[in-house]
C-alpha positions in Angstrom: 0.0 0.0 0.0 3.0 2.3 0.4 3.1 3.5 -3.3 -0.6 4.2 -3.2 -0.3 6.3 0.0 2.5 8.3 -1.6 0.3 9.0 -4.6 -3.0 9.7 -2.9 -1.7 12.2 -0.2 -0.9 15.1 -2.6 -4.2 14.4 -4.4 -6.1 14.8 -1.1 -4.3 18.0 -0.4 -5.0 19.2 -3.9 -8.7 18.5 -3.4 -8.6 20.3 0.0 -7.5 23.5 -1.8 -10.9 23.8 -3.3 -12.7 23.3 0.0 -13.8 25.7 2.7 -11.5 28.5 3.8 -10.1 26.7 6.9 -9.5 23.5 4.8 -7.6 25.6 2.2 -5.4 27.1 4.9 -4.4 23.8 6.3 -3.9 22.4 2.8 -1.4 25.2 2.0 0.4 24.6 5.3 0.8 20.9 4.6 1.5 21.2 0.8 5.3 21.7 1.2 5.5 18.3 3.0 3.4 16.4 0.5 6.4 14.4 -0.8 7.2 12.9 2.6 5.1 9.7 2.1 7.6 8.8 -0.6 9.7 7.5 2.3 7.4 4.5 2.5 8.0 3.0 -1.0 11.7 4.0 -0.8 12.1 2.0 2.4 9.6 -0.8 2.0 9.8 -1.2 -1.8 7.4 -3.8 -3.3 4.7 -3.8 -5.9 1.0 -3.0 -5.8 -1.4 -4.1 -8.5 -4.7 -2.3 -9.0 -6.5 -4.1 -11.8 -9.7 -2.0 -11.2 -7.9 1.3 -11.8 -7.9 2.8 -15.3 -6.8 0.0 -17.7 -5.2 -1.9 -14.9 -2.6 -0.1 -12.9 0.6 -1.3 -11.2 2.9 0.7 -8.9 6.3 -0.4 -7.9 9.9 0.6 -7.0 12.9 -0.7 -9.0 16.4 0.2 -10.1 15.0 2.7 -12.7 12.9 4.9 -10.4 14.8 4.5 -7.0 17.2 7.4 -7.4 14.6 9.6 -9.0 12.2 8.9 -6.1 14.9 9.9 -3.7 15.5 13.1 -5.8 11.8 13.9 -5.7 11.5 13.3 -2.0 14.5 15.6 -1.0 14.3 18.2 -3.7 10.6 18.7 -3.9 10.2 18.8 -0.1 12.9 21.3 0.6 12.0 23.5 -2.4 8.4 23.4 -1.1 9.6 24.6 2.3 11.3 27.5 0.6 8.1 28.2 -1.5 6.1 28.5 1.7 8.2 31.6 2.5 9.0 33.0 -0.9 5.7 32.7 -2.7 3.4 35.4 -1.3 0.9 36.1 -4.1 -1.7 33.9 -5.8 -0.8 31.2 -3.3 -3.7 28.8 -4.0 -3.0 28.9 -7.8 0.7 28.1 -7.0 -0.1 25.2 -4.7 -2.6 23.7 -7.2 0.1 23.6 -9.8 2.7 22.4 -7.3 0.6 19.5 -5.9 -0.8 18.4 -9.3 2.7 18.3 -10.7 3.9 16.3 -7.7 1.1 13.8 -8.0 1.9 13.4 -11.7 5.6 13.0 -11.1 5.0 10.3 -8.4 2.6 8.4 -10.7 5.0 8.4 -13.7 7.9 7.3 -11.5 6.0 4.5 -9.7 4.0 3.4 -12.8 4.7 -0.1 -14.0 2.5 0.0 -17.1 2.0 2.2 -20.2 -1.3 3.9 -19.4 -0.3 4.9 -15.8 3.0 6.4 -17.0 1.5 8.4 -19.7 -1.3 9.7 -17.4 1.3 10.9 -14.9 3.5 12.4 -17.6 0.6 14.4 -19.1 -0.5 15.7 -15.6 3.1 16.9 -15.0 3.3 18.7 -18.3 -0.1 20.5 -17.9 0.4 21.3 -14.2 3.8 22.9 -14.8 2.1 25.5 -17.0 0.5 27.0 -13.8 4.0 27.3 -12.3 5.5 28.9 -15.4 2.7 31.5 -15.7 2.3 32.1 -11.9 3.5 35.8 -12.1 0.6 36.6 -14.6 2.8 39.2 -16.4 3.1 39.6 -20.2 6.5 37.9 -20.0 5.1 35.0 -18.0 2.2 34.6 -20.5 4.7 34.5 -23.4 6.9 32.0 -21.7 3.7 29.9 -20.9 2.6 30.0 -24.5 6.0 28.8 -25.8 6.1 26.2 -23.0 2.7 25.0 -23.9 3.5 24.7 -27.6 6.7 22.7 -26.8 4.9 20.6 -24.2 2.0 19.8 -26.6 4.4 18.9 -29.4 6.4 16.6 -27.0 3.1 15.1 -25.7 2.0 14.4 -29.3 5.2 12.5 -30.1 5.0 10.6 -26.8 1.3 9.8 -27.4 2.0 8.5 -30.9 4.7 6.2 -29.5 2.6 5.0 -26.6 -0.4 4.2 -28.8 1.8 2.3 -31.2 3.1 0.2 -28.4 -0.4 -0.2 -26.9 -1.7 -1.3 -30.3 1.0 -4.1 -30.4 1.0 -5.2 -26.7 -2.0 -3.6 -24.9 -1.5 -1.9 -21.6 1.6 -4.0 -21.0 3.8 -3.9 -17.9 7.3 -2.5 -18.6 8.8 -5.9 -17.8 6.6 -7.5 -20.5 7.6 -4.7 -22.9 11.3 -5.4 -22.6 10.6 -9.1 -23.1 9.6 -8.4 -26.7 12.6 -6.8 -28.2 11.9 -7.9 -31.8 8.5 -6.3 -31.9 9.8 -3.1 -30.4 12.6 -2.9 -32.9 10.1 -3.3 -35.7 8.0 -0.3 -34.5 8.8 3.4 -35.1 7.5 4.0 -31.6 11.0 4.1 -30.1 11.9 7.1 -32.2 8.7 9.0 -31.5 9.3 8.5 -27.8 13.0 9.4 -28.0 12.1 12.8 -29.6 9.1 13.4 -27.3 11.0 12.9 -24.1 13.9 15.0 -25.4 11.6 18.0 -25.3 11.2 17.5 -21.5 14.9 17.1 -21.0 15.7 20.2 -23.1 18.0 18.6 -25.6 19.1 20.9 -28.4 17.3 22.2 -30.5 14.2 21.4 -28.4 15.5 23.4 -25.4 13.8 26.8 -26.0 11.2 26.5 -23.3 13.7 26.2 -20.5 15.5 29.6 -20.7 12.0 31.3 -21.0 10.2 29.5 -18.2 12.8 29.8 -15.5 13.2 33.6 -15.3 9.4 34.1 -14.8 8.6 31.2 -12.5 9.0 31.6 -8.7 12.5 30.4 -7.6 11.2 27.2 -5.9 9.2 26.3 -9.0 12.3 26.8 -11.1 14.1 24.4 -8.7 11.7 21.6 -9.3 11.3 22.3 -13.1 15.0 22.3 -13.7 16.1 19.9 -11.0 13.4 17.2 -11.0 10.7 17.6 -13.7 13.1 17.5 -16.6 14.2 14.0 -15.3 10.7 12.7 -16.4 12.3 12.6 -19.8 15.1 10.4 -18.6 12.6 8.1 -16.9 10.7 7.9 -20.2 13.8 7.0 -22.2 14.8 4.3 -19.7 11.3 2.8 -19.8 10.4 3.1 -23.5 13.6 3.4 -25.5 15.8 0.5 -24.4 18.9 -0.4 -26.5 18.2 -3.6 -28.4 20.5 -6.4 -29.7 20.0 -5.4 -33.3 20.9 -1.7 -32.8 24.0 -0.7 -34.6 26.8 1.3 -33.0 25.9 4.2 -35.2 22.8 5.0 -33.1 24.8 5.2 -29.8 27.6 7.2 -31.5 25.1 9.7 -33.0 23.4 10.2 -29.6 26.8 10.7 -27.9 27.6 13.4 -30.5 24.2 15.1 -29.9 24.7 14.9 -26.1 28.1 16.6 -26.4 26.7 19.2 -28.8 24.0 20.0 -26.2 26.5 20.1 -23.4 28.7 22.7 -25.1 25.8 24.5 -26.8 24.0 25.1 -23.6 27.1 26.7 -22.1 27.8 28.8 -25.2 24.2 30.2 -25.2 24.3 30.7 -21.4 27.4 32.8 -21.6 25.5 35.4 -23.6 22.9 36.0 -20.9 22.7 38.6 -18.2 20.1 37.2 -15.8 21.0 34.6 -13.1 18.0 32.3 -13.6 18.5 32.3 -17.4 22.1 31.4 -17.0 21.2 28.5 -14.6 18.5 27.4 -17.1 21.1 27.1 -19.9 23.3 25.3 -17.5 20.5 22.7 -17.1 20.4 22.3 -20.9 24.2 21.6 -20.8 23.9 19.1 -18.0 21.1 17.3 -19.8 23.5 16.9 -22.7 25.7 14.8 -20.3 22.7 12.8 -19.3 22.0 12.1 -23.0 25.7 11.1 -23.4 25.3 8.6 -20.5 22.1 7.2 -21.9 23.7 6.9 -25.4 26.4 4.7 -23.9 23.7 2.1 -23.2 23.7 1.4 -26.9 27.4 0.7 -26.9 28.0 -1.4 -23.8 27.4 -5.1 -23.6 25.2 -4.8 -20.6 22.9 -2.3 -22.3 20.5 -0.2 -20.2 21.0 -2.2 -17.0 24.7 -1.5 -17.0 24.1 2.3 -17.1 21.3 2.5 -14.6 23.6 3.3 -11.6 25.5 5.9 -13.5 22.4 7.6 -14.8 20.8 7.5 -11.3 23.9 9.2 -9.9 23.9 11.8 -12.6 20.3 12.6 -12.1 20.5 12.8 -8.3 23.7 14.9 -8.4 22.4 17.4 -10.9 18.9 17.6 -9.5 19.8 18.4 -6.0 22.6 20.8 -6.8 20.6 22.7 -9.4 17.6 22.9 -7.1 19.8 24.5 -4.4 21.1 27.1 -6.9 17.6 28.1 -7.9 16.4 28.3 -4.3 19.5 30.5 -3.6 18.1 33.0 -6.1 15.3 33.8 -3.7 17.6 34.0 -0.7 20.0 36.9 -1.6 23.1 34.9 -2.1 25.3 38.0 -2.3 24.3 39.3 1.1 27.2 37.6 3.0 30.3 35.5 2.4 28.5 32.5 4.0 25.7 32.7 1.5 28.2 33.0 -1.4 29.9 29.9 0.0 26.5 28.1 0.0 26.2 29.1 -3.7 29.7 28.1 -4.6 29.5 24.6 -3.2 26.9 23.2 -5.7 28.4 25.3 -8.5 31.8 23.6 -7.9 30.0 20.2 -7.8 28.3 20.8 -11.1 31.8 21.7 -12.5 33.0 18.3 -11.2 35.7 19.7 -8.9 37.7 17.1 -7.0 36.0 15.3 -4.1 32.5 16.7 -5.1 29.5 14.8 -6.2 30.1 16.0 -9.7 33.6 14.4 -9.6 31.9 11.1 -8.6 29.3 11.4 -11.4 31.9 12.4 -14.1 34.3 9.6 -13.2 31.4 7.1 -13.4 30.5 8.5 -16.8 34.1 8.3 -18.0 34.3 4.7 -16.8 31.3 3.8 -18.9 32.8 5.8 -21.8 36.0 3.7 -21.7 34.0 0.5 -21.4 32.2 1.5 -24.7 35.6 1.7 -26.4 35.0 5.2 -27.8 37.8 7.3 -29.3 40.1 9.1 -26.8 38.9 12.3 -28.3 35.5 11.8 -26.9 37.0 11.3 -23.4 38.8 14.6 -23.8 35.6 16.3 -24.9 33.9 15.0 -21.8 36.6 16.5 -19.7 36.3 19.8 -21.5 32.6 19.9 -20.5 33.9 20.6 -17.0 35.8 23.6 -18.3 32.6 24.8 -20.1 30.5 24.3 -17.0 33.0 26.1 -14.8 33.0 29.1 -17.1 29.2 29.3 -17.1 28.9 28.9 -13.3 31.6 31.5 -12.8 29.4 33.9 -14.6 26.4 32.7 -12.5 28.5 33.4 -9.3 29.2 36.9 -10.4 25.5 37.5 -11.0 24.6 36.0 -7.7 27.0 38.4 -5.9 24.8 41.3 -7.1 21.8 39.9 -5.2 22.9 41.3 -1.9 19.7 42.4 -0.1 20.6 41.9 3.6 16.9 42.2 4.6 16.2 38.8 3.0 16.5 36.2 5.7 18.5 33.0 5.2 15.8 30.3 5.2 16.9 26.8 6.4 15.7 25.1 3.2 18.6 26.4 1.3 21.5 25.1 3.4 19.6 21.8 3.9 19.3 21.5 0.1 23.1 22.1 -0.2 23.6 19.4 2.5 21.3 17.0 0.7 23.1 17.6 -2.6 26.4 16.9 -0.8 25.4 13.7 1.1 22.7 11.9 -0.9 24.8 11.3 -4.1 27.7 10.1 -2.1 25.4 7.7 -0.3 23.9 6.5 -3.6 27.4 6.1 -5.2 28.7 4.0 -2.3 25.5 1.8 -2.2 25.6 1.3 -6.0 29.3 0.4 -6.0 30.4 3.5 -7.9 32.7 4.9 -5.3 36.5 4.4 -5.6 39.3 6.2 -3.9 40.5 9.1 -6.0 43.9 8.4 -7.5 46.4 11.1 -8.5 45.5 10.5 -12.2 41.8 10.9 -11.6 42.4 14.0 -9.4 44.5 15.6 -12.1 41.9 14.8 -14.7 39.4 16.8 -12.7 41.8 19.6 -11.9 43.2 20.5 -15.3 39.8 21.5 -16.9 39.2 23.9 -14.0 42.7 25.4 -14.4 41.9 25.9 -18.1 38.7 27.6 -17.1 40.5 29.9 -14.7 43.1 30.7 -17.5 40.3 31.6 -19.9 38.6 33.9 -17.3 41.9 35.7 -16.8 42.5 36.0 -20.5 39.0 37.4 -21.1 39.5 40.0 -18.3 42.9 41.0 -19.7 42.3 41.1 -23.4 38.6 40.9 -24.1 36.9 42.6 -21.2 35.1 45.0 -23.6 33.9 42.2 -25.9 30.4 40.8 -25.2 27.8 39.0 -27.1 24.1 39.2 -26.2 21.5 36.7 -27.4 17.8 36.9 -26.5 16.5 34.4 -24.0 15.0 31.5 -25.9 17.5 32.1 -28.8 16.0 30.0 -31.6 12.4 30.8 -30.8 12.9 34.6 -31.2 13.4 34.6 -35.0 10.5 32.1 -35.3 8.3 34.5 -33.4 9.4 37.4 -35.6 8.7 35.5 -38.8 5.2 34.7 -37.6 4.6 38.3 -36.6 5.8 39.5 -40.0 3.5 37.0 -41.7 0.5 38.1 -39.6 1.3 41.7 -40.4 1.5 41.0 -44.1 -1.9 39.2 -44.0 -3.5 42.1 -42.2 -1.9 44.8 -44.4 -4.5 46.7 -46.6 -4.1 45.9 -50.2 -3.5 49.6 -51.1 -1.9 52.4 -49.2 -4.4 54.8 -47.7 -7.3 52.4 -47.9 -10.0 53.3 -45.4 -10.6 51.1 -42.4 -14.2 50.6 -43.6 -13.0 48.8 -46.8 -13.4 45.0 -47.0 -10.9 42.9 -45.0 -7.7 41.9 -46.8 -7.3 38.4 -48.0 -6.9 35.8 -45.3 -8.0 38.3 -42.7 -10.7 36.0 -41.3 -8.3 33.1 -41.2 -5.8 35.2 -39.2 -8.6 36.1 -36.7 -9.4 32.4 -36.4 -5.8 31.6 -35.6 -5.6 34.4 -33.0 -8.8 33.1 -31.3 -7.3 29.6 -31.3 -4.1 30.9 -29.7 -6.2 32.7 -27.1 -8.0 29.4 -26.4 -4.7 27.6 -26.0 -4.0 29.7 -22.9 -6.8 27.9 -21.2 -5.8 24.4 -22.4 -4.1 23.3 -19.1 -7.2 24.1 -17.1 -9.4 22.5 -19.7 -7.2 19.4 -19.7 -7.2 19.0 -16.0 -11.0 19.6 -15.9 -11.5 16.9 -18.5 -9.2 14.6 -16.6 -11.3 15.1 -13.4 -14.6 14.7 -15.2 -13.3 11.5 -17.0 -12.2 10.1 -13.7 -15.5 10.8 -12.1 -17.5 9.3 -15.0 -15.3 6.2 -14.8 -15.8 5.9 -11.0 -19.6 6.2 -11.4 -19.6 3.5 -14.2 -17.5 1.2 -12.1 -19.8 1.7 -9.0 -23.0 1.2 -11.1 -21.6 -2.0 -12.4 -21.0 -3.4 -9.0 -17.2 -2.9 -9.1 
């Protein structure tokens, strides 16, 4: 019953937010602690089958979801504690999105079958819209629209893949899915799912929602969006896109290349930004490139997916907690004192894989898998250089953090506790998974020289290129697309002749443009409509089941 308790508790709190005033108050007070029942499935494990729920639901813990459940428990709880202090406006709207996204994340992680996973994944995507648009400003609405377009595109790809698998196997358990490698290899579903989940992870060039969503969302919401929710894409890859015996090496090598391009591209784009949360968002894009590189190695190792599960679990846990702590720091004036700057520097050094940090552990584990895949030494050097790139980007983030020096902002305990969790939990996981090894002089030097190179580049920039700067708009690729659509709309609305009176007939395609604008306006209400349809559908199913005697 422990998985069911962990899932039902945030749903009960979500329902209480729509109850009487006193109930709403208590629900908001308890909302930050909604992930705590995840302790039960983490400690007890086990499997729960609910054949009467949806198309037959199974919930379980395993090697795939274990580290992600731990990440959700620690990161979501501590970020929620920070949100209880930092979020002061439209609190009920915020907690509705927060709890709905949490319930969806728990469902997709614990799900053991196709339908349950997809339902949880869809709920996470729709609920996150409420967090992105929480500020209700023009900038937030623009970010929400772009997030929604990307989310719906990703959902469409995932749905196509899920329906193709369901057509071949029914609502099969994941264990049964992996038992049919030939049928999976013959279906294009794998590639739809690979692309759909890449949107959630922010892999180039599908990353554009991340640098737009984070600057407008509250800092605790950015913490879970960047630290935890993006890992739903990794969970989807591990469940639905396993490497198969017939896959050629070219697939893995192409994905490794895309992962490295994303890792360096995220840094290059982030260095052109001037806002701290935007820089951190591009850092997440870069780090997800490393996750893709690790996942790609599963196509090149004899053990396949199972051989990479501990490495990917360590990468996800390390990045999720450290990145969540950096976003929570944004709301806690990190430049107000040296102690706060130190709290900011610790996770930044970890993400740059400094010696003896959790990033050092994760990078060494990834390099070990890289050598096991017998890739060219140049790829190993490129992997080391990602530490140089990350160090440069986080050095810029550190400089921006120093400017946030409002001493009237109190230091909330959630931030140092997140830094502590980011330091301890990955070490514990690495030791328990057999990934820990005493650092040798060679491994230590391999972690030091990329940071020394980054320091040299910083000094060279300050000395010879201090006046040189490049600024790209947040969202980079999406901006020219927006401008192209705006020009197209303006051309369609333009009168056919100069000086034509406003009372003249509408230009060609004018009605079609108005219809598109009305459709765009309706899209803003899509998440609320989707959640309402989900609730109505669940209610109708329950009434049907009850009327039929169960």
